[in-house]
Residue, then its C-alpha position, 0 to 999 in steps of 0.5 A: m765564191s759569193d759575191p757579198d752585199t758590202g752596203w751596209i758597212a759602207g754606210l757605217v763607215e763613211p761617218l768616221r772616215v778623214e779624207p786626206a790633207s783635211r783638218v780634223d777637230l775630234a769634239r766638233d767633228f766626230d761625236p762619241a755618243a753616236r751610235f749609227g743605228v745601233r739600238k742594242k747590244q745584239d744589234g752590235l752582235d750581229l753586225l760584228r758577225r757579219g763583218v767577221a763572215l765578210l772578212a773570211e770571205y775576202q782573205d780567201r780571195l786575198a790568199a787565191q790571188e796572192t797578188y795584194g797584201v793588206l796592211v791594217v793599222l791600229q794606232a791608239l793610246d793604251a786601253a784604247g781598244k786596239d787589242s780587242t779589236i784585234r781578237h773580236v774583229m780578226s776572230g774568224l780569219n785563218p791565222q795563218g794568212v795573219r801576221v800581228s806585229s806589236f811595237k814596244a820600244p825599239s831595240a838595240e838593233e832597230l836603233s841601229h837602222d833607220y826609223l821604218w826599217r822594223h815596220a818595214r821588216r814586218l809587212p805582210a806578204r802578197g796574199e797575207i794580212g798584217i796587222f800593226n798594234r802601234s806603227h811606224y806613227e809613232e815616229v811622228l807622235v810619241v817620239r815628236v814630245h820626247p826627244e831622248l827617243l830621237d837621241a836613242e835612234r843616233v840620226p846624224a846632225e844633218g838629219k835633225a836639222a829644221r823641218i825634220w817632223e815635215r820630213r818624216y810625215q812626208q817619208i812615211n807618205e812616200w812610203e805608204h805610196y810606194l807599198a800601195d804602188n806595190g800592192f800592199r793596201v794601207r788601212r788605217d784607223k784616224p791616225a793623228w798625223r794625216r790631218r797635219w799634212k797638205s799633200s794627198t796620202p793613199k786613201g785608206 
């Protein structure tokens, strides 16, 4: 396989990265009108085409190696573009090596297990790409502002004691470190919970 030039994509991504344990003010730190050098629609389409071709080549390498798996986490509000990202950006990938999981309200079976169980069972295998459309981050976002959802999880009283959210941040952090240590790289959009953390998280 050829060794693709990826410098251009690093230049696009770097201004959007959020460093672990940093605090972010979206209105101050990110300009929603930024175009990153893209002046015309055709420029954007050309970048998308190059990116899709690059993803397809890396997918071939990933599948041939059978050592690593990749988890792409898309966490955002409704109508924020998660479905469009999956449909357009992932359009050049071999569907046999991609698993997309959308997380709705948990089922009765899922509520009978720990809160990370339903996410763990949908992780990609080695050589595969998994995409989470919504994710385990809901457990420190939506569940935190809707206490009835936590009640539905039937967590014992001692599990809901003081600092439950700090503990869940740490549990998710450690779970992602565990995945990374075992060859499953986590790549995310801009999860809001990362700016609450003081400990380090795997880069992604």
